[in-house]
C-alpha atoms as one frame of an Amber mdcrd trajectory, in Angstrom:
protein
  17.420   2.811  -2.843  17.752   5.088   0.130  16.448   4.480   3.647  13.441
   6.753   3.077  12.505   4.840  -0.084  12.679   1.545   1.829  10.417   3.003
   4.522   7.960   4.200   1.887   7.972   0.726   0.317   7.233  -0.766   3.732
   4.344   1.678   4.165   2.951   0.661   0.757   3.109  -3.003   1.712   1.424
  -2.284   5.032  -1.421  -0.494   3.231  -1.966  -3.501   0.968  -1.770  -5.974
   3.877  -4.087  -3.765   5.919  -6.586  -3.668   3.083  -6.621  -7.445   2.824
  -6.950  -7.785   6.604  -9.771  -5.230   6.665 -11.667  -7.200   4.030 -11.178
 -10.466   5.928 -12.287  -8.964   9.252 -15.174  -6.675   8.313 -16.084  -7.601
   4.693 -16.058  -3.877   3.923 -14.859  -4.020   0.330 -14.924  -0.251  -0.254
 -12.438   0.543   2.498 -10.232  -2.443   1.706 -10.200  -1.644  -2.016  -9.282
   1.975  -1.264  -6.428   0.885   1.000  -5.103  -1.625  -1.543  -5.308   0.866
  -4.414  -3.616   3.554  -2.319  -0.773   1.176  -1.512  -0.367   0.208  -5.163
  -0.495   3.837  -6.339   2.144   4.885  -3.821   4.352   1.945  -4.809   4.086
   2.934  -8.468   4.985   6.528  -7.634   7.963   5.320  -5.609   9.069   3.059
  -8.460   8.898   5.923 -10.946  10.720   8.310  -8.614  13.538   5.846  -7.938
  14.233   5.103 -11.603
């Protein structure tokens, strides 16, 4: 994996962690679910692009 792919993977993880933290702090499940799903979708796209 290249440096840019590692950075994208880090961004995906930060989206998922941010979604969990948002749910813990504000109990806003819509925003947290959107952030978690966005992180997962980007990680799947990265996985497909790197294979």
